[in-house]
Structures are given as structure tokens and as C-alpha cells.
PyMOL commands that place a pseudoatom at each C-alpha (Angstrom):
pseudoatom trace, name=CA, resn=MET, resi=1, chain=A, elem=C, hetatm=0, pos=[-33.423, 58.232, 0.050]
pseudoatom trace, name=CA, resn=GLU, resi=2, chain=A, elem=C, hetatm=0, pos=[-34.575, 54.601, -0.151]
pseudoatom trace, name=CA, resn=LEU, resi=3, chain=A, elem=C, hetatm=0, pos=[-34.642, 52.130, 2.673]
pseudoatom trace, name=CA, resn=THR, resi=4, chain=A, elem=C, hetatm=0, pos=[-32.171, 49.287, 2.836]
pseudoatom trace, name=CA, resn=ALA, resi=5, chain=A, elem=C, hetatm=0, pos=[-33.319, 45.745, 2.905]
pseudoatom trace, name=CA, resn=ARG, resi=6, chain=A, elem=C, hetatm=0, pos=[-32.613, 45.552, 6.664]
pseudoatom trace, name=CA, resn=GLU, resi=7, chain=A, elem=C, hetatm=0, pos=[-34.673, 48.675, 7.336]
pseudoatom trace, name=CA, resn=ARG, resi=8, chain=A, elem=C, hetatm=0, pos=[-37.582, 47.244, 5.367]
pseudoatom trace, name=CA, resn=ALA, resi=9, chain=A, elem=C, hetatm=0, pos=[-37.245, 43.971, 7.259]
pseudoatom trace, name=CA, resn=ILE, resi=10, chain=A, elem=C, hetatm=0, pos=[-37.413, 45.894, 10.538]
pseudoatom trace, name=CA, resn=LEU, resi=11, chain=A, elem=C, hetatm=0, pos=[-40.601, 47.676, 9.488]
pseudoatom trace, name=CA, resn=ASP, resi=12, chain=A, elem=C, hetatm=0, pos=[-42.046, 44.335, 8.257]
pseudoatom trace, name=CA, resn=PHE, resi=13, chain=A, elem=C, hetatm=0, pos=[-41.219, 42.788, 11.630]
pseudoatom trace, name=CA, resn=GLU, resi=14, chain=A, elem=C, hetatm=0, pos=[-42.772, 45.684, 13.579]
pseudoatom trace, name=CA, resn=ARG, resi=15, chain=A, elem=C, hetatm=0, pos=[-45.936, 45.283, 11.522]
pseudoatom trace, name=CA, resn=GLU, resi=16, chain=A, elem=C, hetatm=0, pos=[-46.349, 41.568, 12.340]
pseudoatom trace, name=CA, resn=TRP, resi=17, chain=A, elem=C, hetatm=0, pos=[-44.237, 40.542, 15.327]
pseudoatom trace, name=CA, resn=TRP, resi=18, chain=A, elem=C, hetatm=0, pos=[-47.242, 40.051, 17.556]
pseudoatom trace, name=CA, resn=MET, resi=19, chain=A, elem=C, hetatm=0, pos=[-48.397, 37.164, 15.425]
pseudoatom trace, name=CA, resn=LEU, resi=20, chain=A, elem=C, hetatm=0, pos=[-45.162, 35.248, 16.006]
pseudoatom trace, name=CA, resn=PRO, resi=21, chain=A, elem=C, hetatm=0, pos=[-44.806, 32.701, 18.825]
pseudoatom trace, name=CA, resn=GLY, resi=22, chain=A, elem=C, hetatm=0, pos=[-42.504, 33.548, 21.668]
pseudoatom trace, name=CA, resn=PRO, resi=23, chain=A, elem=C, hetatm=0, pos=[-41.178, 36.803, 23.125]
pseudoatom trace, name=CA, resn=LYS, resi=24, chain=A, elem=C, hetatm=0, pos=[-40.438, 39.695, 20.793]
pseudoatom trace, name=CA, resn=GLU, resi=25, chain=A, elem=C, hetatm=0, pos=[-36.922, 40.208, 22.255]
pseudoatom trace, name=CA, resn=ALA, resi=26, chain=A, elem=C, hetatm=0, pos=[-36.000, 36.576, 21.472]
pseudoatom trace, name=CA, resn=GLU, resi=27, chain=A, elem=C, hetatm=0, pos=[-37.149, 37.004, 17.907]
pseudoatom trace, name=CA, resn=ILE, resi=28, chain=A, elem=C, hetatm=0, pos=[-35.210, 40.288, 17.569]
pseudoatom trace, name=CA, resn=ARG, resi=29, chain=A, elem=C, hetatm=0, pos=[-31.977, 38.483, 18.623]
pseudoatom trace, name=CA, resn=ALA, resi=30, chain=A, elem=C, hetatm=0, pos=[-32.639, 35.549, 16.275]
pseudoatom trace, name=CA, resn=ARG, resi=31, chain=A, elem=C, hetatm=0, pos=[-33.808, 37.513, 13.260]
pseudoatom trace, name=CA, resn=PHE, resi=32, chain=A, elem=C, hetatm=0, pos=[-31.614, 40.555, 13.313]
pseudoatom trace, name=CA, resn=GLU, resi=33, chain=A, elem=C, hetatm=0, pos=[-28.671, 39.347, 15.469]
pseudoatom trace, name=CA, resn=MET, resi=34, chain=A, elem=C, hetatm=0, pos=[-28.731, 42.409, 17.675]
pseudoatom trace, name=CA, resn=ALA, resi=35, chain=A, elem=C, hetatm=0, pos=[-29.526, 43.260, 21.237]
pseudoatom trace, name=CA, resn=PRO, resi=36, chain=A, elem=C, hetatm=0, pos=[-33.118, 44.528, 21.835]
pseudoatom trace, name=CA, resn=SER, resi=37, chain=A, elem=C, hetatm=0, pos=[-31.790, 47.914, 23.094]
pseudoatom trace, name=CA, resn=SER, resi=38, chain=A, elem=C, hetatm=0, pos=[-29.817, 48.407, 19.768]
pseudoatom trace, name=CA, resn=TYR, resi=39, chain=A, elem=C, hetatm=0, pos=[-32.914, 47.301, 17.790]
pseudoatom trace, name=CA, resn=TYR, resi=40, chain=A, elem=C, hetatm=0, pos=[-35.142, 49.843, 19.506]
pseudoatom trace, name=CA, resn=ARG, resi=41, chain=A, elem=C, hetatm=0, pos=[-32.614, 52.613, 18.926]
pseudoatom trace, name=CA, resn=THR, resi=42, chain=A, elem=C, hetatm=0, pos=[-32.633, 51.643, 15.178]
pseudoatom trace, name=CA, resn=VAL, resi=43, chain=A, elem=C, hetatm=0, pos=[-36.416, 51.673, 15.149]
pseudoatom trace, name=CA, resn=ASN, resi=44, chain=A, elem=C, hetatm=0, pos=[-36.471, 55.193, 16.652]
pseudoatom trace, name=CA, resn=VAL, resi=45, chain=A, elem=C, hetatm=0, pos=[-34.090, 56.476, 13.994]
pseudoatom trace, name=CA, resn=LEU, resi=46, chain=A, elem=C, hetatm=0, pos=[-35.974, 54.625, 11.283]
pseudoatom trace, name=CA, resn=MET, resi=47, chain=A, elem=C, hetatm=0, pos=[-39.281, 56.309, 12.241]
pseudoatom trace, name=CA, resn=GLU, resi=48, chain=A, elem=C, hetatm=0, pos=[-37.842, 59.554, 11.123]
pseudoatom trace, name=CA, resn=HIS, resi=49, chain=A, elem=C, hetatm=0, pos=[-36.450, 58.235, 7.871]
pseudoatom trace, name=CA, resn=PRO, resi=50, chain=A, elem=C, hetatm=0, pos=[-38.307, 59.929, 4.933]
pseudoatom trace, name=CA, resn=GLY, resi=51, chain=A, elem=C, hetatm=0, pos=[-38.723, 56.601, 3.092]
pseudoatom trace, name=CA, resn=ALA, resi=52, chain=A, elem=C, hetatm=0, pos=[-40.160, 54.722, 6.114]
pseudoatom trace, name=CA, resn=ALA, resi=53, chain=A, elem=C, hetatm=0, pos=[-43.516, 56.453, 5.960]
pseudoatom trace, name=CA, resn=ASP, resi=54, chain=A, elem=C, hetatm=0, pos=[-43.647, 55.825, 2.193]
pseudoatom trace, name=CA, resn=TYR, resi=55, chain=A, elem=C, hetatm=0, pos=[-42.837, 52.202, 2.610]
pseudoatom trace, name=CA, resn=ASP, resi=56, chain=A, elem=C, hetatm=0, pos=[-45.280, 51.402, 5.471]
pseudoatom trace, name=CA, resn=PRO, resi=57, chain=A, elem=C, hetatm=0, pos=[-47.260, 54.471, 6.577]
pseudoatom trace, name=CA, resn=LEU, resi=58, chain=A, elem=C, hetatm=0, pos=[-49.568, 52.671, 9.069]
pseudoatom trace, name=CA, resn=THR, resi=59, chain=A, elem=C, hetatm=0, pos=[-46.771, 51.043, 10.907]
pseudoatom trace, name=CA, resn=VAL, resi=60, chain=A, elem=C, hetatm=0, pos=[-44.703, 54.218, 11.109]
pseudoatom trace, name=CA, resn=LYS, resi=61, chain=A, elem=C, hetatm=0, pos=[-47.732, 56.183, 12.258]
pseudoatom trace, name=CA, resn=ARG, resi=62, chain=A, elem=C, hetatm=0, pos=[-48.409, 53.605, 14.980]
pseudoatom trace, name=CA, resn=LEU, resi=63, chain=A, elem=C, hetatm=0, pos=[-44.857, 53.587, 16.144]
pseudoatom trace, name=CA, resn=ARG, resi=64, chain=A, elem=C, hetatm=0, pos=[-44.711, 57.357, 16.279]
pseudoatom trace, name=CA, resn=LYS, resi=65, chain=A, elem=C, hetatm=0, pos=[-47.976, 57.486, 18.219]
pseudoatom trace, name=CA, resn=GLN, resi=66, chain=A, elem=C, hetatm=0, pos=[-46.636, 54.927, 20.736]
pseudoatom trace, name=CA, resn=ARG, resi=67, chain=A, elem=C, hetatm=0, pos=[-43.416, 56.859, 21.109]
pseudoatom trace, name=CA, resn=ASP, resi=68, chain=A, elem=C, hetatm=0, pos=[-45.268, 60.193, 21.619]
pseudoatom trace, name=CA, resn=GLU, resi=69, chain=A, elem=C, hetatm=0, pos=[-47.580, 58.565, 24.201]
pseudoatom trace, name=CA, resn=ARG, resi=70, chain=A, elem=C, hetatm=0, pos=[-44.641, 57.203, 26.167]
pseudoatom trace, name=CA, resn=ARG, resi=71, chain=A, elem=C, hetatm=0, pos=[-42.934, 60.581, 26.044]
pseudoatom trace, name=CA, resn=ARG, resi=72, chain=A, elem=C, hetatm=0, pos=[-46.101, 62.337, 27.200]
pseudoatom trace, name=CA, resn=VAL, resi=73, chain=A, elem=C, hetatm=0, pos=[-46.519, 59.943, 30.137]
pseudoatom trace, name=CA, resn=ARG, resi=74, chain=A, elem=C, hetatm=0, pos=[-42.863, 60.478, 31.160]
pseudoatom trace, name=CA, resn=ILE, resi=75, chain=A, elem=C, hetatm=0, pos=[-43.314, 64.220, 31.160]
pseudoatom trace, name=CA, resn=GLU, resi=76, chain=A, elem=C, hetatm=0, pos=[-46.926, 64.666, 32.351]
pseudoatom trace, name=CA, resn=GLY, resi=77, chain=A, elem=C, hetatm=0, pos=[-47.659, 61.382, 34.168]
pseudoatom trace, name=CA, resn=ARG, resi=78, chain=A, elem=C, hetatm=0, pos=[-50.625, 59.122, 33.597]
pseudoatom trace, name=CA, resn=ARG, resi=79, chain=A, elem=C, hetatm=0, pos=[-54.080, 60.552, 33.255]
pseudoatom trace, name=CA, resn=ALA, resi=80, chain=A, elem=C, hetatm=0, pos=[-56.548, 59.842, 36.020]
pseudoatom trace, name=CA, resn=ASP, resi=81, chain=A, elem=C, hetatm=0, pos=[-59.177, 58.904, 33.394]
pseudoatom trace, name=CA, resn=PRO, resi=82, chain=A, elem=C, hetatm=0, pos=[-57.407, 57.244, 30.432]
pseudoatom trace, name=CA, resn=ASN, resi=83, chain=A, elem=C, hetatm=0, pos=[-60.554, 57.648, 28.269]
pseudoatom trace, name=CA, resn=THR, resi=84, chain=A, elem=C, hetatm=0, pos=[-60.320, 61.450, 28.241]
pseudoatom trace, name=CA, resn=GLN, resi=85, chain=A, elem=C, hetatm=0, pos=[-58.375, 63.372, 25.661]
for i in range(1, 85): cmd.bond("trace and resi %d" % i, "trace and resi %d" % (i + 1))
show_as sticks, trace
zoom trace
């Protein structure tokens, strides 16, 4: 299943949003005409789309890693020494 143009645009945005001026949420509203909460739900679904990793494997891997870390922190709490694995 291929990605839509909007899905590709979201992955492109996630790859380079930090280089843009202004807050990320404002850019999400302007570029995608959606609330940030809806955008993030879309990103979470998109991370599991089979074509997303084919289109931009590094961005998808980074997003999954961030999601997994946030999930781990919610479940286990923060580590006393963040440098330990």
C-alpha cells in the first residue's frame, strides 16, 4: 500500500520541522490545517504504515524510538542515571 501525498508531506515535515522558524504546533496548523492533537494521532498511525518505513526509514525509526521511550517512561518512570541502558 502506497502513501498518500499528505502522508508523505507529514513524514517530510517530521524530518525537517526543527529547521523551520516558529513553534511546531503553529506550523502544523498552518501547513496541514489540523489541530496538533489530530496531527500527532495521524503520525502515530502513520508510523505503523508499511509504506512509511520504505519512504523514509530514518524518520520512522526515530519517531518509533521516541514513542517507545515515552511509553517506557510512563510505565517504568525515569532512570536515575539516564546514561545507563
